[in-house]
Structures are given as structure tokens and as C-alpha cells.
N, C-alpha and C positions, 0 to 999 in steps of 0.2 A: 504493500500500500504506500509506503514511504517513497519507493522508487517511482511508482505511478504518479504520486503527487508532485515529485520533482520534475518528471517528464512533462506533466501538464503545465506546471509553472514555467518551465523552459519554453514550451511551445507557445504559451500565451505571450511571454515576453518577446519571442521572435515575431509573433503576429503584430504586437504593438510597434516594434522597431520597423518592420517592413511597411507599416501603414502610417508612420509618423505620429504615433501616439505615445504618451508618457504618463506615468503615475504622478500625482501631486497630492499634497495634503491641504485641505481647505482651512480657512480660518477656524472653523469649528472642529478641526482635528479629524475630519472624515477623509479617508483615503479615496481618491477618485481618479478618473482618467480624463485627459484632455489632449488636444493636439499638441505636438511638441513645437511650441512657438519658437524657441531658440534655435532649434535645428532648421525650421523653415526659414527663419531670417538669415541664418548663416549661409544656407545654400542659395538664397536669393540675392545676396549682396552683389555678386559679380554682374548679374543680369540687371540690377538697378543702378549701376554706375551711370548710364546715360541720363536717367531721371535725376539723380543727385547732381550731376554735372550741369544739367539744364537749369535746375533751381539755383545752383551756385552762380552761374553766369547771369541769371536774372537779377540776383542780389548785387553782384559785383565783387571784385576781389578785395576792396578796402573796407568792407563792412564788418560789423561784429558778428560773432558766431550766432548770437541770438536772433539777428535779422534773418539769417538763413533758416534757423529753426522755426521762426514764426511764419516764413513763407511756406516752408514744407508743411507745417501744421494746417495752414489755411487751404493748401492744395488738397490734402488728404481729408480734411473736414468737409470739403465741398463734394467729395464722392458720396453719392446717395447712400444713406444708411438703410440697412435691411437686416433684421434678426436672422435671416436665412432659414433657421428652424428653431423650434423651442429647445433651449439649452438644457432644461432639466431632464429631457428624455433623449436628447440626441448624442450626448457625450462628444460633442464637437463635430458631428457628421456634416453640418452645414458650413464648416469653416472653409474659408478660401485662403490660399497661399498669397503672399504679397504680389506676385506677378498676376495671379488670377483676379485680385481686387482691381488692379489697373486695367486688365483686358476686359473685364466684365462691367467695370464702372459701378460697382456695388460692394458693400462690405458691412460686416457687423463690428462690434467693438474690438474683439480680440484680433480679427483679421486686419483691421485698420491700425491697431496698435503695433502689430507685427510688421506691417508695411512701413510705418513711420520709423520704427527701430532699425529696420533693414536699410532704409534710405539714409538715416543718420550715420549708421555704421559704414555705409558705402563711401561716404565723403569724409567722415571723421572717425576712422577706425579705432583711435585710441580713446574716444569718448566713452566714459563709463555710463552704462544705461541699465535700467531695471524695468521689467514688466511688473506692474502693480495689479494685483487681483483683489477686487472687492466683491461682495456678493452680487452676482449677475452682471459684472462689468469688468473691463480691463482698461488700464491707461498706462502711461509711461512715467519714468523719472529719469532725469539725466543730470550728471554732475557738470553743470554749466555755471558760469558766473551769474550771480543772483543779486537781487535787490531785496530790501526789507518788505516790499509790497508783494513779492511773489510767494506763492504757496510752495513750501518745500516739505521734504520728508527726510528723516534721518535713516541712513542705510550704512551700517558698519561704521558709525561715528562720523559720517560725512553728510552734508546737506545736499540733497538732490532736488532740482527744480521739477515740479510736476508738470506733465504735458497731457492734454486731453485731445487726442487725435480723432475721436469718433465723430464729432459734429452732431447735427448740422449747425449748431451755434459755432461761430468763429471765436475761438479763445486762444489768446497768445500764451506763450510759455509762462507758467506760474499762475494761470487762472484755470480753475476746474469747476465742474458742475456741482450743484447743491448736494446731490446724492453722494458723489465722490467725496466732497468735503465732510459730510456727516459721517460716512463710514470710516474714512481715514482718521478723522478726529476721535472717533470712538475706538480706534485701534483694530477695526474689523478688516484687516487686509493681510495678504501675504505677498511676497515678491520673489522674482527670480532674476538674478543678475545675468546680464549678457556679457560673456567674457570673450 
């Protein structure tokens, strides 16, 4: 029985790996399965270099990194939002990869957050980023220069500026939605750093 249980666990892990899923622990401590966002964004970075470069050229070479981030955010926030499928029953089956969000011009919160992280990492590969998970939503945090007016979060003793790429509201770096603010202020979040 022990050998069969090990074989089953190994086969299921192989299934997850082949289909870009991963385990994660929710804020409530429940073990669950979701798309492997970090793997998706890492494998998409090369394909997204033209997008990152076009945004950089639009901002210009002598601007602050925050100008680039804000243009990237407004671009992704303008992509129509769609939940794709009900998250509580889908285990991420409606998730779109970063490239698919661009080609289909639609995305949900975790699809758009992953796209935003991939675009940022394509142009600023040393920028430290984390995907922030709150109940029913995903957003980003980036270790950017910050002002006192911007909403930040502490990750490993450093302040990261919060980024809300979902839209449709256009929010610059450091501004987040009311639900995100409430959940983060209450400590109802987990995160995964992008290395």
C-alpha cells in the first residue's frame, strides 16, 4: 500500500508538472492547486521582450523606472477583464498564459498579474517582484523606489510597492483597490517571490 501511495503521489506530481500546475498553501492554511504562475512568467519572458521594449521606447530612455511601470500597468489594465471560469471549482483551468492574454485580449487577475510580472522581468531582470495572493484575487509587489503616498508591503524586511494590474480602473504603482487594501491590511495574503 505504501508503494502504491508513493507511485500515485509521483504520478500526480508528474501530471501537475506537465500541465503547469503547482501546490500552494492559502492564507487559511489549506493546501490547494493553482497554475504555476512563476514558471509561466519565466518561460514567457523571452517572447515578451518586444512588448517590454515597445513600452520602454514609448516612455523614453531618460525617465524613471516608475514611469515605465505605470505605462505597463495602464496597458495591461486596459485589456478587458474576464473571470474566465469560476475559480472555486476550476483550480485554474481558465487561466491564460501571458502570451495568451495578449493574443486573446482578455484576462483575469492572476493571468494579468503574471503578464505584468513577465513584462517587468523582461526589461528589468534584476527587479525583485512578488505575486501577492489574497482571497479571490492576485496582484503584484515590486521593490521599486517609493514615496510615502504609495501603498507598500513588507517582504523579507524590505518594502515593496504594490501594483494592481487587473483593471479596469487605471491605478498607478502604489495604488490598489479597496478589497486588496482591506485584505492586505488584515494580513489575509500570501506571496510568492519571482527569482
